[in-house]
C-alpha positions, 0 to 999 in steps of 0.5 A: 550545519545542523542546529540540534538542540537538547530536546531534539536529541533526547527525542531521537534517542528515546524513539530509538530506545523504544524502537529497539525495545519493542522489536526485541521483546520477542528475542528476550523471552525464553518462552516461545511466543505465539499469536492468538488464532484470531490474530493469525487469521486477521494477519492473512488479510492485512496485505490486501487491506493495505493495498486496497487502502492505497490503491482504491482511493487513487483510482476513484478519486482525483484532487479529493473528489470522485472521478467521472468514470467516462473520462478517466483513464485509470478506471478503464485501466483498472477494469482491463487489468482486473479482467486480465487477472481473473482470466489469466491469474498473472501479475505481470500480464495484469500490469502490462494490460492495465498500462496498455489501456492507460497510456493511450488514453492518458497520453493520447486523449489527455484523460 
């Protein structure tokens, strides 16, 4: 069923050992470990940066090229969702408004 050679087995085991060691270093030390202030401040922006790195290319690009904003439903849905979020500050409403704009344009007009 599986043809597992020695090199693959050693690689899997080595990756497991490295993963366990790097994740458990914080528990092995007897002293409390804290991040420098600049690293703590930088981690505050990591979720927003990761979200932007995933979402923005999906909204402004299609098949490796920039979209034409006048004929792409994603752009209008994004603008409507952002407007709702800045007006009401609610995530659920942002999703509902964005999809309420996106679905008729995408399914109805084929954008």
